N, C-alpha and C positions, 0 to 999 in steps of 0.2 A: 217458811216462805209460802205465801199464798199464790195460787195460780188462778188467773181470771181469764175468761173467754172474751176475745175481741169480737167486734161485729163481723169480722171476716171468718170467724170460726177458729182462729189460731190462738192458742193459749200463750200468755206471757206472764212473767213473774213480777209480782209486786213485792219488792224486797222488804218494804216496811209494813206489809199487810198484817202479818201476825202480831207485830208489836202494837199496832194501832188497835186491833180488835181485842187484844188481851189487856190493854192498858199499860203495857210496858214502854210505849213510846214516851219520851220526855220532851215537853215543850219548854219554851224559854223560861217561864217563871218557875219551873220546877227544879231548875239546876241549883246545886249547892257547890260552888267552885272550890275545888280542893278539899271538899268535905268540911269547910269552915262554915260556921253558922253565919248566915247573912242577916243583915238588918234591913229595915223597910223604910221607904220614902213615900209620903203622901203629898199630893199636889194641892196647893191653894190657888184658887182661880179668881179672876176679876169678876165682879158682879155688875160692872158698867161697861158700856161699849166704847167709850172714848174719854180720855182724861190723863191724869198723872197721879202717881203715888206720892203722898205727902210724908207719911211715916209708916214704919213697920214696928209693931210692938210684939216681941217674941217671948216676953218674960213668962207669961202663964204657960205657954207651950213647953218651954225649957224646964219649968218647975215640976212637970210630971215625971214620976219615976220611970226611967227608961228612955226619956227624951235625950237625944244626942246632939242634934244640930237643927238650926233653922236657917235655910238659905234664902236670900232675897237679893235684890239689886244692890243692897248696901254692903254685902260681904261675899257675894258669889265670885267665883273664879272668872277672870277676864278671858274671853275667847278671842281667837285670832280671826278677824274679818268675818264675823258671823253675818248671815244674810237671812232676811225674811223671818219666818217663825222660829228659826233655829237660834236667833239672837236672844236666847232665854235668860232672863234675870240680868240683863246687861245695862238697863237704864230704868228710869222711873216712868216711861211712857206706857200707856195702855191703849192698844189699837183695836181691840175687839173684846166682846163679852166672852168669858171663858179662858182668856189668856192666863198662862201660868205667872203668878206674881210672887210665889214663895213655894218652898218645899220643906217638909219636916221629916227628919230622919229619927227613927226610934228603934228600940230593941224588938218590938213586935208590931205586927200589922195593925191590930186594933189600937195599940198605943199611939202609933203614928197618925191614925185617923183622928183619934181624940185630940191629940196635940195640934193637928192641923186646924181643927175647929176653934182652937183657942188663940190662933194668931190674929192679931188685930191690925188690919190694914186701913189706914186713913187715906182717902183719895179725894182728888179735886175733879169733879165731873165736868165734862165739856159737852157742848152740843154735838150730837152725833147724827150720822146719816146712814141709815140701813135700808133705804127704800129703793128698789130697782124699778125704774120707770123707762118707758121707751123714748121719752124726750128729755131725759136727765141732762142738765146743762153741762155736766162734766164728762159726757161720753167722748171717747176717743178711739182712734183706730190703732190697735197694737201692731207692732212691726211684723209679728208672725202669730199664728195660733198654734195650739198644742201639736207636738210632733213635727214642727217646722213647716207646716203648710202655709201657703200664701193666705194673707188675711182676706183679701177680696179677689175674686176672679170674674172677669166680665168678657162675654163673648157676644158680638153683634150688638144691635140696637134693640135693647129689651123693651123700652117704652114704645118704640114704633111697632114692634112685633105684637105687643099686647094691645095697642091701639087698633091694629088691623085684624085682630083675631075675631072669629065669629062667636066664640064662647069664651068669656073671661070670668074667672072667679077669684076672689081674694078673701083671706081670713087672717086674723091675728090669733095665734095660739100661745099659751103660756105653759111651761113645764115647771114644777116646783123643784126645790133642792132635794137631792137624794143623798143619803148618808151611808157610809160604809159601816156595817156591823157584822164582821166575820165572827164565827163561833169563838175563836180564840181572841181575846182582847189584845191590844197592842201592849207588849210587856218586854222588859229588859232586866237582866241581871248584869251588873257591871262590877269589875274588880281590876285594880291596878296591880301589875306585877312588880316584883322587887327590882327589876331592871328598868322600871319606868314605862313599860308597855301596858297597853289596855286590852282587856279581854271582855267582850260583850256576848252574852247569851241572849239573842234577840229574836223576836218574832218578826222576821223580815223576809221579803221576797227578793231582796237585792243585797246580799251580804258584802259583795265587793264594793258597791257604791257606798254603803254605810261605813265600811272601814275607811275608805278614802275621805269621806266627809268628816268623820270624827278625827282622823289624823290631822286634817287641816285645821280644824277648830282648836285642837289641843297642842298644836305645834309638834307633832310627832312625825317620824318617818313612816312611809307606807307600811313597812314590815312590822311596825310596832303595835299595830292595832289588829286584833284577831276577832272575827265575828263568827259565832257558831249558831247555826240555825238548822238543827237536825230535822225538825218537823215544823210545819207552819199550818196552823188550823184556820186556813182561809185568809184571804187578803183582798182579792178583787182589784188589785192595784194600789190599795191604800197602804200596803206594806212595801211598796216598791222603793220608797225613799225614806230616810230617817225622819221621824217625827220629833217634836220637842221633848217628849218624855225620855228619849234616848240620851239626849244631852244632859238632862237633869240627873239621870242615873250615873253618868260618868262624873259629873260634878260632885254629886253626893258621895260617891265612892272615894274620890280624892279627898274630900273634906274629913271623912271619918276614918280613912285608912283601912277599909275592909270592903267586903262584897255588899252591894246594895241592890235591893229588888224594887222595881217600880212597875206597876201595872195600872193602866187606865181603867176606870170604871166605865160601865155602859154610858152613863151620863157624860163622862169626860170625852168619850170618843166622838161626840158630835162636834165640838169646836176644835179638837186637837188632832184628828186623824184624817182630815180631808173629806171632801164631799163634792158632788156634782153641782155646778152652778145652776141656779134657776135661769130660765131663758124666756125671752119674749120674741116670738118669731112671726114676722109678717110674710105671708106667702101669697103670690099671685101667679096664676096659670092662665095661659091663653092657648086656644086650639081651634081647629076648624071642625065642622060638623061631622067629618069622617073620622075624627078621633086622633088627628095628628097634632102633637104639641108643637107650638110655634115659639112660645116664650115662657120662661120661668124666672121669677124674681124671688129670692129667698134672703131676706134681710133679718139679721139676728142681733139682739141686744142681750148682754149677760153681765155678770158681775165678777170683780176680782176684789182683792183687799188693798189696803193702803200700805201694807208692809212688803208685798210681793205681787208679781203679776202672773196669773195663770189664765189664759184665754182658751176656752174649750173650742174644738174645731167643729162646732155644731152644724154649719152649713156645708161642710166638705162632702158628705155623702151625696148631696144634690148635684154635685159637679160630675159625678160618674155613674149615677144610677139610671138616668133617663135622657132620651134624645130630645134636643130642641135646637133650632137654628139660632136662638138668642137666649142667653142665660146670664143672670147676675146673682152672685152669692157674696154677701158681705157680713162682717163681724164688727160690732162695736161693743166696748166694755166700759164700765165705770168702776172706779175704786171706791168701795164703801167701807164703813167701819164694821167689818165682818171678818171671820177667818178666811184664809186663802183657799179657794177651790183647789182640787188636785185630781190625780188619776183616779178613775173609777172604771169598772169593767165596761168595755165597748165605748171608749171615749168618742164623743161626737155622734156615733151612730144612734145611740139610744134617744137623746133629746132631738137630734137633727132629723131623723127619719120620721119622727112622730108627725110633724106638720104636713109634709107632702103625702104620707100614707093616709093620714086622716082626711086630708082634702080630696085625695084621689078616690077614696072609697065612699064619698058622699056627694058625687056630682049629681046635678039635676038629671032626671030620667031622660030628657031629650038629648043629653050628651053622654049617655051611659057607655057608648062605644069607646069613649076615651079611656075608660078603665082598662079594657083589654089591650088597647093600643099602647098604653104606658107599659104594660107587662112585656109586650113584644119588643119595645124599644130598649129594654134593659140590657146593659152590656157592661163588661168590666174594662178598665183602662187598658189592660194588656191584650184584649181580644177585639180588635176593631170589627164591627159589623154595621149593617144598616137596618133600620126598622123596616119591617115588611110593608112595602107600598108607600113608604115615607119619602118625602122630598127633602129630608134634612139629614145632616151628618149625625153620627152617633156620639154619645157622651165621651167615648174614648178619644176620638180625634179632637172634639171640642175641648176636652180637658187638657190635652197636650198643647193646643194652640193658646189656650187661655193662660196656662202656666208659663208660656214663653215670654210674656210681658204685657199683660193687659193692665190697664189702669183701674184703680178702685173707684167706687162710687159711695155716696153716703146713703144711709137708710132713709126710706120715705116715712112720712108721718102716718100715724095710726091712732085709733081711739085710745083713750087712757088705759093703762095697764095696771095690774095689781102690784102689790108690794110684798117684799119679803121681810121677815122679822129679824131683829138684831140677834136673838139668841136661839 
């Protein structure tokens, strides 16, 4: 047992410390259930962004010595009410580049990789749309944004406040997609028990949620699915919910009647394990020459997928970080032919704070006093205060009033924005 000193000078025990530094700690992919030799599954992914599978030719893959099975939508187990990206191998539709379209099970890891390269998938490609733009014709207002926050919050008359302000600045900022790449890749070892139960050794941050989800998909009782996650080598939120490879592992284990190992490669983690949506943020700030903010408008455009909705709470931090008598924060999303965004460390804060912080640190010199005023106006929703010398209520009170029932507004127009790639 390793003892680590805390910042307060008090020692505390890291019960897993010795195992980790000596290499004794076992991670998901290293388990051998009941000491039985496991077999390996490799994933076959779509090379197009939108279309349909016409045929699957598995003959060459199965002809390899050690090849055990090839799963596709033609023969895969039917899941119970699958949703989003977890509807793995359930039909012939392709919704994004990198989608799992087949899985090959073999006696060895290298054999499964070789066999996977021999699966021939004929597809019918369709016109795709992967470009995020601020004026996309299919932009819509989601019912909520991530974590259940209101999509739009409006306080006061923002346009009037900006129109009357002595100093007004406005910029459009873009943030790119960010991808999860924890040290331990997403991996699962799946085995079905003799009594029909399922055991998963999984790299997960949410074992109970994974158990519940898999139980539903495979029509099992809650107590029939056991998820073991002794150690997790990083996740940043990407391992908070089950990803498609977990379902493939359970399917493959059912198909071959033994323990099956699945691990995503570094390349496969980009489309399969979640990412932070790219954003286009239009920010306008208005203030007087003494540095008191009067109006803030933070309008955000971001993407989701055609198979599921995930709307990042990008503008939510602006609702609570700075004082202004008038404020508007909005979110609009567009469903593109891309993987679904998902949880990533500091949801909302990382992309959402970039625009206001970048703008507030680059005011013209004649309004430099506004920078310090912004800092003085900072408050948390739970601690109502007033900005020093300010004539406006703080964000805490504004936030509470806005959440009580403000109507939403649409994003304003801006110069053309950049695009995101399909893959």
